[in-house]
N, C-alpha and C positions, 0 to 999 in steps of 0.2 A: 180556617173553615167557617162556614156560615154559623154554626153553633157557637163558636168562640166569638165571632163578630157580634152576635146578638147579646152576648154577655158583656163584652167590653164597651159596646156603644152606649151603655148606660152612664159611662164616666168620661168618654172621649170619642173623637171621631175615629172611624175605622176604615181602612182601605183594603179591598180585596181585588186581586188582579184576575181578569179572565183572558186566557190565551187563545180561545176559540169561541165560536158561537155556541157550541155544545156546552162548554163550561159556563158561559153566560146563562144559557137556558136553565142549567141546573141551579145556579145561584138565584136566578129570578124566581124559579119555582119555590125555593126555600124561603124567600122573602115575600112571596105572594105578590109579585109584580108581573107586568106583561112580559112575555118571552118573545114577542114579535120583533122582527128585524127587517130592515130594508137596505138592500145593497151592502149587506155585511155589517151594518151598524144598528145597534139596538134602537128601537123606536123612541124610547124614553131618554136617550142619551143626547148630550151636547158635546161635540168633539170626542165622542166615544165614552164620556164619563156619565154614569148614572148615579144620581143622588137618591138615597132612601132615608127618610126619617123613620127610624124603627122604634117602636114603643112610645113611651111618653116623655122621653128625655129631650134634651136640647141639642143632641149630637146626631151626626149623619153616618151612614155606611155609604162608602163610595165604591162602586164597581168600576174599575178602570182598565183600559187596554194596557198591554205590556210596555208601550213606549214610555209610560210614566215611571216605570222602574228605573230606567236610565236617568230620567230627570231627577228623581229623588236621590239617586246615587250621587249626582252632581251637587245636590243640596245637603250633603252630609249624611245621607241614608235615612233621613226622617221625612215624614209627611210635611208638605208645606204648611206654614203657620196659618195661612188664610183659607184653609179648607172650611167649608160651611158658610162662607160669606158670599157665595155666588161669584167668587173672583175668577172662575174659569171662563165666564161668559165673554170676556174681552180678549181671550187668547186663542191663537191657533196652535197647532202642535209645535211649530217651530219657535214661536215667541214664548210659549210656556217653557220649553226646554232651555231657551236662552236665559229666562228669568230665574229659573231654579239653579 
């Protein structure tokens, strides 16, 4: 949940999955970011991934579409090590899934 993510992001990166734009809007509202979308993609997203630096820590909350669940399962069930380093910018959905 967003409340748990706000707690855990003080010590590590946190990933929350949105399965629909309605769920994304709820999460966006809880993190006080824009809820706008265009063509089914959040306006603040790159490849569907929204980065939020929450609080004063050095970590991010990532709002991700469900296809990353499968990619993380291939990577051993954990979040990629390079979260927070803007590593997603050079990936497409297909290359990201191949890499993980």
